[in-house]
C-alpha positions as a Markdown table, in Angstrom:
| # | Residue | x | y | z |
|---|---|---|---|---|
| 1 | Unk | 47.0 | 21.2 | 204.0 |
| 2 | Unk | 47.4 | 19.7 | 207.4 |
| 3 | Unk | 50.4 | 17.5 | 208.2 |
| 4 | Unk | 48.1 | 14.7 | 209.1 |
| 5 | Unk | 46.5 | 14.5 | 205.6 |
| 6 | Unk | 49.8 | 15.1 | 203.9 |
| 7 | Unk | 51.5 | 12.1 | 205.6 |
| 8 | Unk | 48.6 | 9.7 | 205.8 |
| 9 | Unk | 50.3 | 6.8 | 204.2 |
| 10 | Unk | 53.5 | 6.9 | 206.3 |
| 11 | Unk | 51.8 | 4.6 | 208.8 |
| 12 | Unk | 51.6 | 1.9 | 206.1 |
| 13 | Unk | 55.3 | 1.2 | 206.6 |
| 14 | Unk | 54.4 | -0.2 | 210.0 |
| 15 | Unk | 51.9 | -2.8 | 208.6 |
| 16 | Unk | 52.4 | -6.5 | 208.8 |
| 17 | Unk | 53.2 | -8.2 | 205.5 |
| 18 | Unk | 50.0 | -10.2 | 205.6 |
| 19 | Unk | 47.9 | -7.1 | 206.2 |
| 20 | Unk | 49.7 | -5.3 | 203.3 |
| 21 | Unk | 48.9 | -8.4 | 201.1 |
| 22 | Unk | 45.2 | -8.2 | 202.1 |
| 23 | Unk | 45.1 | -4.5 | 201.4 |
| 24 | Unk | 46.6 | -5.0 | 197.9 |
| 25 | Unk | 44.0 | -7.8 | 197.3 |
| 26 | Unk | 41.2 | -5.5 | 198.3 |
| 27 | Unk | 42.4 | -2.7 | 196.1 |
| 28 | Unk | 42.7 | -5.1 | 193.1 |
| 29 | Unk | 39.1 | -6.4 | 193.7 |
| 30 | Unk | 37.8 | -2.9 | 193.9 |
| 31 | Unk | 39.5 | -1.7 | 190.7 |
| 32 | Unk | 38.2 | -4.8 | 188.8 |
| 33 | Unk | 34.6 | -4.1 | 190.0 |
| 34 | Unk | 34.9 | -0.5 | 188.9 |
| 35 | Unk | 36.2 | -1.7 | 185.5 |
| 36 | Unk | 33.0 | -3.8 | 184.9 |
| 37 | Unk | 30.5 | -1.4 | 186.3 |
| 38 | Unk | 27.8 | -0.1 | 184.0 |
| 39 | Unk | 28.2 | 3.6 | 183.2 |
| 40 | Unk | 25.2 | 5.8 | 184.2 |
| 41 | Unk | 22.8 | 6.6 | 181.3 |
| 42 | Unk | 21.1 | 9.9 | 181.1 |
| 43 | Unk | 17.4 | 10.2 | 180.1 |
| 44 | Unk | 18.1 | 11.3 | 176.5 |
| 45 | Unk | 20.4 | 8.3 | 175.9 |
| 46 | Unk | 17.8 | 5.9 | 177.3 |
| 47 | Unk | 15.1 | 7.4 | 175.1 |
| 48 | Unk | 17.4 | 6.9 | 172.0 |
| 49 | Unk | 17.9 | 3.3 | 173.0 |
| 50 | Unk | 14.2 | 2.8 | 173.3 |
| 51 | Unk | 13.5 | 4.3 | 169.9 |
| 52 | Unk | 16.2 | 2.1 | 168.2 |
| 53 | Unk | 14.8 | -1.0 | 169.9 |
| 54 | Unk | 11.2 | -0.2 | 168.7 |
| 55 | Unk | 12.5 | 0.5 | 165.1 |
| 56 | Unk | 14.3 | -2.8 | 165.1 |
| 57 | Unk | 11.2 | -4.6 | 166.4 |
| 58 | Unk | 8.8 | -3.0 | 164.0 |
| 59 | Unk | 10.9 | -2.4 | 160.8 |
| 60 | Unk | 13.7 | -5.0 | 161.2 |
| 61 | Unk | 16.4 | -2.5 | 161.7 |
| 62 | Unk | 19.7 | -4.2 | 162.4 |
| 63 | Unk | 21.4 | -3.1 | 165.6 |
| 64 | Unk | 24.8 | -3.4 | 167.2 |
| 65 | Unk | 24.3 | -4.0 | 171.0 |
| 66 | Unk | 27.2 | -3.8 | 173.4 |
| 67 | Unk | 26.9 | -5.5 | 176.8 |
| 68 | Unk | 29.1 | -5.4 | 179.8 |
| 69 | Unk | 29.8 | -8.7 | 181.6 |
| 70 | Unk | 32.4 | -9.9 | 184.0 |
| 71 | Unk | 34.4 | -11.0 | 180.9 |
| 72 | Unk | 34.4 | -7.4 | 179.6 |
| 73 | Unk | 32.5 | -5.8 | 176.7 |
| 74 | Unk | 30.7 | -8.1 | 174.2 |
| 75 | Unk | 29.1 | -6.9 | 171.0 |
| 76 | Unk | 26.2 | -8.5 | 169.2 |
| 77 | Unk | 24.6 | -7.6 | 165.9 |
| 78 | Unk | 21.1 | -8.6 | 164.9 |
| 79 | Unk | 17.4 | -7.6 | 164.9 |
| 80 | Unk | 15.1 | -7.4 | 167.9 |
| 81 | Unk | 12.4 | -10.1 | 167.8 |
| 82 | Unk | 10.9 | -9.6 | 171.3 |
| 83 | Unk | 11.0 | -7.1 | 174.2 |
| 84 | Unk | 10.0 | -8.7 | 177.5 |
| 85 | Unk | 9.4 | -6.0 | 180.0 |
| 86 | Unk | 8.4 | -8.4 | 182.9 |
| 87 | Unk | 11.9 | -9.8 | 183.2 |
| 88 | Unk | 13.8 | -7.0 | 181.3 |
| 89 | Unk | 15.1 | -9.2 | 178.5 |
| 90 | Unk | 15.5 | -8.7 | 174.8 |
| 91 | Unk | 15.4 | -11.5 | 172.2 |
| 92 | Unk | 18.0 | -10.8 | 169.5 |
| 93 | Unk | 18.0 | -12.7 | 166.2 |
| 94 | Unk | 21.6 | -12.9 | 165.0 |
| 95 | Unk | 23.3 | -14.6 | 162.1 |
| 96 | Unk | 24.3 | -17.4 | 164.6 |
| 97 | Unk | 20.8 | -17.8 | 166.0 |
| 98 | Unk | 18.7 | -16.3 | 168.7 |
| 99 | Unk | 19.9 | -15.1 | 172.1 |
| 100 | Unk | 18.5 | -13.3 | 175.1 |
| 101 | Unk | 20.1 | -10.2 | 176.5 |
| 102 | Unk | 19.4 | -8.7 | 180.0 |
| 103 | Unk | 18.7 | -5.0 | 179.6 |
| 104 | Unk | 20.7 | -4.2 | 182.8 |
| 105 | Unk | 23.8 | -5.4 | 181.0 |
| 106 | Unk | 23.4 | -3.2 | 177.9 |
| 107 | Unk | 25.7 | -0.2 | 177.8 |
| 108 | Unk | 25.3 | 0.8 | 174.1 |
| 109 | Unk | 22.9 | 0.4 | 171.2 |
| 110 | Unk | 23.7 | 1.6 | 167.7 |
| 111 | Unk | 22.5 | 1.0 | 164.1 |
| 112 | Unk | 24.6 | -1.6 | 162.6 |
| 113 | Unk | 26.8 | -0.3 | 159.8 |
| 114 | Unk | 26.8 | -2.4 | 156.7 |
| 115 | Unk | 24.0 | -4.9 | 157.1 |
| 116 | Unk | 25.3 | -8.4 | 156.6 |
| 117 | Unk | 22.5 | -10.2 | 158.3 |
């Protein structure tokens, strides 16, 4: 390993305090954005999601859907009533009423255990 790569952060001791504060702010923003980034889904997992959604729509299967927002992970339990492919939304009928979910925000779909709907 070269000496240059080994001691690459020694120069940070010469930074101005305001630059160091901006660098810390940037690092914090970056780590927060990474925390709320949707994990990549492989083709098999996407196909499983699609099958579960279709079963819920046709047969009334209750699903537990996890979404990722800027507030973190949110879980909803209900039955799919509508799949809108034009704007990539799902209409979910829950015990508290209906709500729309953006498909880009969904990170997990599972059969709901213990149907209490």
